[in-house]
C-alpha positions as CSV (number, residue, x, y, z in Angstrom):
1,M,112.5,164.6,14.5
2,S,113.7,162.6,17.4
3,D,114.1,158.8,17.1
4,R,113.1,158.6,20.8
5,P,109.4,158.0,21.6
6,P,107.8,159.2,24.8
7,I,109.0,157.5,27.9
8,L,106.4,155.5,29.9
9,H,107.4,154.8,33.5
10,P,106.2,151.4,34.8
11,G,103.6,151.7,37.6
12,R,105.4,149.6,40.1
13,R,105.1,151.4,43.4
14,D,101.7,150.1,44.4
15,L,102.9,146.6,43.6
16,I,106.0,147.1,45.7
17,K,103.9,148.3,48.7
18,A,101.7,145.3,48.4
19,G,104.7,143.0,48.2
20,L,106.3,144.5,51.2
21,A,103.1,144.0,53.2
22,A,103.0,140.4,52.1
23,G,106.7,140.0,53.1
24,A,106.0,141.1,56.6
25,T,105.6,137.5,57.7
26,A,108.6,136.2,55.8
27,L,111.0,136.7,58.8
28,L,114.7,135.9,58.3
29,P,116.0,132.8,60.1
30,W,119.0,134.3,61.8
31,D,117.5,134.3,65.3
32,R,116.9,130.5,65.1
33,A,120.0,129.6,63.0
34,H,122.6,130.7,65.5
35,A,120.9,129.7,68.7
36,E,123.7,127.4,69.7
37,L,126.5,130.0,69.3
38,P,127.6,132.2,72.2
39,Q,125.4,135.2,72.6
40,I,126.6,138.5,71.3
41,A,124.6,141.7,71.8
42,R,122.4,142.7,68.8
43,E,124.1,146.1,68.6
44,R,127.5,144.3,68.1
45,T,126.1,142.0,65.4
46,M,126.0,142.8,61.7
47,I,123.3,140.9,59.8
48,L,123.3,141.2,56.0
49,V,121.9,139.5,53.0
50,W,124.2,138.6,50.1
51,G,124.2,136.1,47.3
52,G,123.0,132.5,47.6
53,R,120.5,130.8,45.3
54,E,116.8,130.2,45.9
55,G,117.2,131.3,49.5
56,R,120.1,129.1,50.4
57,W,123.9,129.0,50.3
58,V,125.1,126.5,47.8
59,D,128.8,127.1,48.6
60,W,128.5,127.1,52.4
61,D,131.4,124.6,52.8
62,L,133.7,126.0,50.2
63,W,136.4,128.1,51.8
64,N,139.2,127.4,49.4
65,P,138.9,130.3,46.9
66,Y,140.5,128.1,44.2
67,S,138.2,125.1,44.5
68,I,135.7,124.6,41.6
69,G,132.4,126.3,42.5
70,S,133.9,128.6,45.1
71,N,133.0,132.3,45.0
72,H,135.4,134.7,46.7
73,Q,132.6,137.2,47.2
74,N,130.7,134.9,49.5
75,G,133.1,134.9,52.4
76,P,136.6,133.9,51.3
77,N,137.4,137.6,50.7
78,L,137.1,138.1,54.5
79,I,139.4,135.1,55.3
80,Y,142.3,135.5,52.9
81,E,144.1,138.9,53.4
82,P,146.0,140.2,50.4
83,L,149.6,141.3,49.9
84,A,148.2,144.8,49.2
85,Y,145.0,146.7,48.6
86,Y,144.4,149.2,45.8
87,S,142.2,152.3,46.2
88,A,140.6,153.2,42.9
89,F,139.5,156.6,44.1
90,A,142.9,157.6,45.6
91,D,144.8,155.7,42.9
92,K,147.1,154.3,45.6
93,I,148.4,150.9,46.6
94,H,148.4,150.1,50.3
95,T,150.7,147.3,51.2
96,W,149.2,144.8,53.7
97,L,150.7,141.3,54.2
98,A,153.5,142.6,52.1
99,E,155.7,145.3,53.6
100,S,157.4,146.4,50.4
101,Y,158.1,145.2,46.8
102,V,160.7,146.1,44.2
103,F,161.2,145.2,40.5
104,E,164.5,144.8,38.7
105,P,165.0,147.4,35.9
106,D,164.1,144.8,33.2
107,F,160.9,143.8,35.2
108,K,161.9,140.2,35.0
109,R,162.4,139.8,38.7
110,L,160.2,141.0,41.6
111,T,161.2,140.9,45.3
112,I,158.5,141.0,47.9
113,K,159.1,141.6,51.6
114,T,156.3,140.2,53.8
115,R,155.7,141.7,57.2
116,S,157.3,139.8,60.0
117,G,155.5,138.5,63.0
118,I,152.2,137.6,61.3
119,A,150.6,134.3,62.2
120,W,147.7,132.2,60.8
121,S,144.9,131.7,63.2
122,D,146.2,128.2,64.1
123,G,149.4,129.7,65.3
124,E,151.6,128.8,62.3
125,P,153.7,131.8,61.0
126,F,152.7,133.5,57.8
127,G,155.5,134.4,55.5
128,A,157.4,134.1,52.3
129,E,156.9,130.3,52.0
130,D,153.2,130.8,51.7
131,V,153.5,133.3,48.9
132,A,156.1,131.3,47.0
133,Y,154.0,128.1,47.4
134,T,150.8,129.8,46.2
135,L,152.5,131.2,43.1
136,N,154.3,128.0,42.2
137,T,151.2,125.9,42.6
138,L,149.2,128.3,40.5
139,R,151.9,128.1,37.8
140,D,151.7,124.3,37.9
141,L,147.9,124.0,37.9
142,G,147.4,126.5,35.1
143,P,143.9,126.4,33.7
144,K,142.6,124.1,36.4
145,V,142.1,126.9,38.9
146,R,141.4,130.6,38.9
147,W,144.4,132.8,38.1
148,G,146.4,129.7,37.1
149,V,146.8,130.7,33.5
150,D,147.8,134.2,34.4
151,V,150.5,133.1,36.7
152,Q,151.6,130.3,34.4
153,Q,152.1,132.7,31.5
154,A,154.3,135.0,33.6
155,V,156.1,133.2,36.4
156,E,159.2,131.0,35.9
157,K,159.6,130.3,39.6
158,A,159.1,131.9,43.1
159,V,161.6,131.2,45.8
160,A,161.5,132.1,49.5
161,S,165.1,133.3,50.1
162,D,164.3,133.8,53.8
163,G,161.3,133.8,56.1
164,N,160.0,137.2,54.8
165,T,161.5,137.5,51.3
166,V,160.1,136.1,48.1
167,V,162.0,136.4,44.8
168,I,159.8,135.9,41.7
169,D,161.5,135.3,38.4
170,F,159.4,135.9,35.3
171,K,159.5,134.4,31.8
172,I,158.7,137.8,30.4
173,P,158.9,141.4,31.6
174,A,155.9,141.7,34.1
175,P,155.8,145.3,35.4
176,R,152.1,144.9,36.5
177,F,152.4,141.6,38.3
178,F,152.3,143.0,41.8
179,F,149.2,145.0,40.9
180,F,147.7,141.8,39.4
181,M,148.2,140.1,42.9
182,T,146.8,143.2,44.7
183,Y,143.2,143.2,45.9
184,K,141.3,145.8,43.8
185,Y,137.6,146.1,43.5
186,D,136.8,142.4,44.5
187,I,139.6,140.5,42.7
188,G,143.2,139.6,43.4
189,V,145.4,136.6,44.1
190,Y,144.6,134.8,47.4
191,I,147.6,133.7,49.4
192,V,147.0,130.3,51.0
193,P,148.6,128.6,54.0
194,K,151.2,126.2,52.7
195,H,151.0,123.9,55.7
196,I,147.3,123.3,55.1
197,F,147.1,123.3,51.3
198,E,150.3,121.3,50.5
199,G,149.4,117.9,49.2
200,Q,145.8,118.8,48.6
201,D,143.9,118.8,45.3
202,W,143.2,122.5,45.0
203,T,140.2,121.9,42.6
204,T,138.3,119.9,45.3
205,F,139.9,120.7,48.6
206,K,137.3,122.7,50.6
207,H,139.4,124.0,53.5
208,F,136.4,123.6,55.8
209,D,136.3,121.8,59.1
210,L,134.9,123.7,62.1
211,G,136.4,121.0,64.4
212,K,139.8,122.1,63.2
213,N,138.9,125.8,63.1
214,W,139.1,125.7,59.3
215,P,139.3,127.9,57.4
216,I,142.3,129.4,59.0
217,T,143.0,133.1,58.4
218,T,145.4,136.0,59.2
219,G,142.4,138.4,59.3
220,P,140.1,139.5,62.1
221,W,137.3,137.2,61.3
222,Q,136.9,133.5,62.1
223,V,134.2,131.2,60.5
224,V,132.2,129.8,63.5
225,E,129.2,128.5,61.6
226,A,128.3,127.7,58.0
227,S,125.3,126.0,56.6
228,P,122.9,126.4,53.7
229,Q,121.0,128.9,55.9
230,Q,123.8,131.2,57.1
231,K,127.5,132.0,57.3
232,V,128.6,133.3,60.6
233,F,132.0,135.1,61.3
234,D,133.0,136.0,64.8
235,R,135.7,138.6,65.6
236,R,138.9,137.1,66.7
237,T,140.3,138.4,70.0
238,A,143.5,139.8,68.4
239,W,144.6,140.9,64.9
240,W,148.1,141.7,63.8
241,A,146.9,144.8,61.9
242,A,145.3,146.3,65.0
243,D,148.3,145.5,67.1
244,R,150.4,147.5,64.6
245,K,148.0,150.4,64.4
246,L,147.4,149.8,60.7
247,A,143.6,149.4,61.3
248,P,141.4,149.3,64.3
249,L,139.9,146.0,65.6
250,P,136.3,145.9,64.2
251,T,133.7,147.2,66.6
252,V,131.3,144.6,65.3
253,E,131.8,141.3,67.0
254,R,129.7,139.0,64.8
255,N,128.9,139.0,61.1
256,I,125.9,136.9,60.0
257,W,125.5,136.5,56.2
258,L,122.1,135.3,55.0
259,P,121.3,134.1,51.5
260,F,119.0,136.3,49.4
261,A,115.4,135.1,49.5
262,G,113.8,137.8,47.5
263,E,113.7,141.6,47.3
264,Q,110.4,142.0,49.1
265,Q,111.6,139.9,52.1
266,A,114.9,141.8,52.2
267,A,113.2,145.2,52.1
268,Q,110.7,144.3,54.8
269,A,113.6,143.0,57.0
270,L,115.4,146.3,56.5
271,I,112.3,148.2,57.5
272,T,111.8,146.1,60.6
273,N,115.5,146.2,61.6
274,Q,116.1,142.5,61.1
275,L,118.7,143.4,58.6
276,D,121.6,145.9,58.9
277,A,122.6,145.7,55.2
278,G,121.0,144.3,52.1
279,T,122.1,143.6,48.5
280,G,120.7,145.5,45.5
281,M,117.1,146.5,45.1
282,Q,115.1,148.2,42.3
283,P,115.3,152.0,42.4
284,A,111.5,152.2,42.9
285,T,111.8,150.2,46.1
286,F,114.1,152.6,48.0
287,P,111.6,155.4,48.6
288,T,109.1,152.9,50.1
289,V,111.8,151.6,52.4
290,F,112.9,155.1,53.5
291,R,109.4,156.1,54.3
292,Q,108.8,153.1,56.6
293,N,112.3,153.2,58.2
294,P,113.9,156.7,58.0
295,K,117.2,155.3,59.4
296,V,117.9,153.3,56.3
297,I,120.5,154.9,54.1
298,T,122.6,154.2,51.0
299,H,126.0,155.4,49.9
300,T,124.2,158.6,48.7
301,G,122.0,158.8,51.7
302,Q,118.3,158.7,50.7
303,A,118.9,160.3,47.3
304,S,119.2,158.8,43.9
305,P,121.3,156.9,42.6
306,Y,121.2,155.2,46.0
307,G,124.9,154.2,46.0
308,Y,128.3,154.8,44.6
309,M,129.8,154.6,41.2
310,D,130.4,150.9,40.6
311,W,133.6,149.5,39.1
312,W,131.6,147.0,37.1
313,P,129.4,148.9,34.7
314,I,126.4,147.2,33.2
315,S,127.3,146.2,29.7
316,L,126.3,144.1,26.7
317,Y,129.2,142.0,25.3
318,V,129.2,140.1,22.1
319,N,131.2,137.1,21.1
320,N,133.3,138.8,18.4
321,E,134.8,135.5,17.3
322,R,131.5,134.3,15.9
323,P,129.7,135.6,12.8
324,P,128.0,138.0,12.3
325,F,129.4,139.8,15.4
326,N,133.0,139.4,14.1
327,D,132.0,142.3,11.9
328,K,132.3,145.7,13.6
329,D,129.5,147.2,11.5
330,V,127.1,144.7,12.9
331,R,128.2,145.5,16.4
332,W,127.8,149.2,15.7
333,A,124.3,148.5,14.3
334,L,123.4,146.9,17.6
335,S,124.8,149.8,19.5
336,Y,122.8,152.3,17.4
337,Y,119.6,150.4,18.4
338,I,120.2,150.9,22.1
339,D,118.6,154.0,23.6
340,R,120.8,154.2,26.7
341,Q,119.0,157.2,28.1
342,Q,115.7,155.5,27.9
343,L,117.0,152.4,29.6
344,I,118.3,154.6,32.4
345,E,115.1,156.6,32.8
346,V,112.7,153.6,32.5
347,G,114.8,150.7,33.8
348,Y,116.6,152.5,36.6
349,L,114.3,155.6,37.2
350,G,117.4,157.8,36.5
351,A,119.6,156.0,39.0
352,C,122.3,155.4,36.5
353,T,124.6,157.1,34.0
354,A,126.0,156.2,30.6
355,S,129.7,155.7,30.1
356,K,131.4,156.1,26.7
357,L,134.1,153.6,27.4
358,P,133.9,150.1,28.9
359,L,135.1,151.4,32.3
360,P,133.8,153.8,35.0
361,P,135.1,157.4,35.1
362,Y,137.0,156.9,38.4
363,P,139.5,159.7,38.9
364,P,142.6,157.6,38.0
365,L,140.9,156.4,34.9
366,L,140.0,159.8,33.5
367,P,143.2,160.1,31.6
368,Y,142.1,157.2,29.5
369,F,138.9,159.1,28.6
370,D,141.0,162.3,27.9
371,T,143.4,160.4,25.6
372,V,140.6,159.3,23.2
373,K,138.5,162.5,23.3
374,D,139.0,163.0,19.6
375,L,138.0,159.5,18.8
376,L,134.9,159.7,21.0
377,A,133.9,162.9,19.2
378,K,134.2,161.1,15.9
379,Y,132.7,157.8,17.0
380,D,129.9,158.5,19.5
381,T,129.6,155.2,21.4
382,N,126.4,156.2,23.1
383,E,124.6,157.5,20.0
384,F,121.0,156.2,19.6
385,A,120.4,156.2,15.8
386,P,118.3,153.3,14.5
387,K,118.4,154.6,10.9
388,K,122.2,154.4,11.0
389,G,121.9,150.8,12.3
390,D,119.4,150.0,9.5
391,G,121.9,151.4,7.0
392,L,124.8,149.3,8.3
393,L,122.9,146.1,8.3
394,A,121.5,146.7,4.8
395,A,125.0,147.4,3.5
396,K,126.0,144.0,4.9
397,G,123.4,142.2,2.9
398,F,120.7,141.9,5.6
399,K,117.1,142.4,4.6
400,K,113.9,142.5,6.7
401,D,111.7,139.5,6.1
402,G,107.9,139.5,5.9
403,E,107.6,139.8,9.7
404,G,110.0,142.7,9.9
405,F,113.0,140.8,11.2
406,W,116.5,141.3,9.8
407,A,117.8,138.2,8.0
408,D,121.0,137.4,6.1
409,A,121.2,136.3,2.4
410,Q,120.3,132.8,3.4
411,G,117.2,133.9,5.2
412,K,118.6,133.3,8.7
413,R,117.4,135.9,11.2
414,L,119.7,138.0,13.2
415,N,119.1,136.5,16.6
416,V,120.8,137.2,19.9
417,N,120.7,135.5,23.3
418,I,121.1,137.9,26.1
419,I,122.9,135.9,28.8
420,G,123.3,137.2,32.3
421,F,123.5,136.3,35.9
422,G,122.7,139.5,37.6
423,A,124.7,142.7,37.7
424,G,123.1,143.7,40.9
425,G,124.2,140.6,42.8
426,V,122.8,137.1,42.6
427,G,119.2,137.2,43.6
428,N,118.9,140.9,42.8
429,R,118.7,140.8,39.1
430,T,119.0,143.9,36.9
431,D,115.7,144.4,35.3
432,I,116.7,143.3,31.8
433,G,113.1,142.5,31.2
434,R,112.0,146.0,31.8
435,N,115.0,147.4,29.8
436,A,114.0,145.2,26.9
437,E,110.5,146.5,27.2
438,A,111.9,150.0,26.8
439,S,113.7,148.8,23.7
440,R,110.4,147.4,22.4
441,R,108.6,150.6,23.0
442,R,111.1,152.7,21.2
443,G,110.4,150.7,18.0
444,K,110.8,147.2,16.8
445,H,114.2,147.3,15.1
446,G,114.0,143.8,13.7
447,I,116.4,141.8,15.9
448,T,115.1,138.8,17.9
449,A,116.4,138.9,21.4
450,R,116.0,136.2,24.1
451,F,117.1,136.5,27.7
452,R,118.8,133.5,29.3
453,Q,120.1,133.0,32.8
454,P,121.9,129.7,32.6
455,F,124.6,130.2,35.3
456,P,123.8,129.0,38.8
457,E,125.5,130.8,41.7
458,G,128.7,129.0,42.5
459,G,128.5,127.1,39.2
460,V,130.9,127.0,36.3
461,R,130.0,129.5,33.6
462,R,130.1,127.9,30.2
463,R,131.6,129.8,27.4
464,N,131.5,129.6,23.6
465,L,128.4,127.3,23.6
466,W,126.1,129.8,21.9
467,P,126.8,130.8,18.3
468,W,125.4,134.3,18.8
469,R,125.0,135.9,22.1
470,L,125.1,139.1,24.1
471,D,126.4,138.8,27.6
472,Q,125.7,141.2,30.3
473,R,129.1,140.6,31.8
474,A,132.7,140.8,30.5
475,L,134.1,137.5,29.6
476,C,137.6,137.1,28.2
477,D,136.5,136.0,24.7
478,H,134.0,138.9,24.3
479,A,134.2,142.5,23.1
480,P,131.8,145.2,24.5
481,L,129.4,147.0,22.4
482,P,130.3,150.7,22.1
483,G,129.3,152.6,25.3
484,R,127.8,151.1,28.4
485,L,125.7,151.9,31.4
486,D,127.5,152.8,34.6
487,R,125.4,152.0,37.6
488,G,125.1,154.3,40.5
489,S,125.7,151.3,42.7
490,R,125.2,147.6,43.1
491,C,122.0,148.3,45.0
492,A,120.4,150.5,42.4
493,P,119.5,147.9,39.7
494,G,116.5,145.8,40.1
495,Q,115.2,142.3,39.4
496,F,115.8,140.3,36.3
497,R,112.8,138.7,34.8
498,A,112.9,136.3,31.9
499,L,112.5,137.8,28.4
500,E,111.0,135.2,26.2
501,E,110.7,137.0,22.9
502,R,111.3,140.6,22.1
503,R,112.5,142.7,19.1
504,I,115.3,145.0,20.0
């Protein structure tokens, strides 16, 4: 007899239709917000919705990717070009600001050659001094800034031996350091202009002054307007990469980024062509959008899963340094209580797949799956088996109290806080509430779960403040539960809603 009860799909489509109709009057402010800028034809303008909080940008003036509160996803990733890009699908590194790199045989020295003739947008040359300055400052700042600890642990010193040559000496063999610096997915080390950043406090310096054309860049986009309502990037007249035939100059001449104001408003704006691209929506919303605007497509056209395989699978992580989750059997019990297939079918209407490892099955990652095939056959990380979970908890001394909740020998209930900030992008929250409802429907397994969303966009995420917690995102002090959900795309998941009290 199956442990899985019948699946009940939420009746949301009628609500979505009503919401889209209500959102028809919630027009986006781009046409008013950029009225003072030079006019650019609509067909040469890209308008998209991404990020923000409560319908506004809270980091509109933060263009130093190392300053506290800055988010590289919200624009700095367009401004700071990398030494190299990595393609996860081709499993290939494409050098960019760097022309070449070579390690010594013991991997304790790395020599990077930067491309000659590249200039920052203020006319100052880009080169080895910028790279060496960036690495040495990260080493000195350590935990005060992002990537500081990583660089501090590995780098002894970085020296510009000439205008285009950087020699990096390591404290330890560091064979993956260039890959660490490379832009992959949406992370990497940002190379900053030494002549602007030198002498500044990186934790507070914003690198923003439109009167000085800050932020400066080596890329094709220049920030021309930034406010809580919008971020506007205009195409520069020339770009070194286009001059060298590495990439064409973008056809789009203006990017307008608007903060997310709600799924219904964004969907209506896509339908009425006010938006060219939007952030994630719930799977049930897409068919409604397609019917009302047949020209709207996703990475998979108009078919589920409405996107591509994301590098950031949806996961539940536990703080494995805190009891009782420092016990692997307790972690396995939690895993056995999760019906991943039901979460996919109910929470995502099938627009999702389950992964047996805490990483997506990209082609270059498949060898890691193959290497542990025998272990995965022995330890099924996606198995839904509540009775096994019950047995593991009972063996650890947990008993169900009079209300059916698991409690330890001292009578303290097994309680978890599910802490997340939105795997579908800020403002487009994965429907943890609906997923928890699916868990509740499959049976009350006796664990009290509460959903919390304490991290504001652009804020500092606090760690180690909760004695027991599940986190929807990977943090460095956490370990994933066995198995995870691999989203079809960032745009497939839906909206978070607060979960006050549920039994998983």
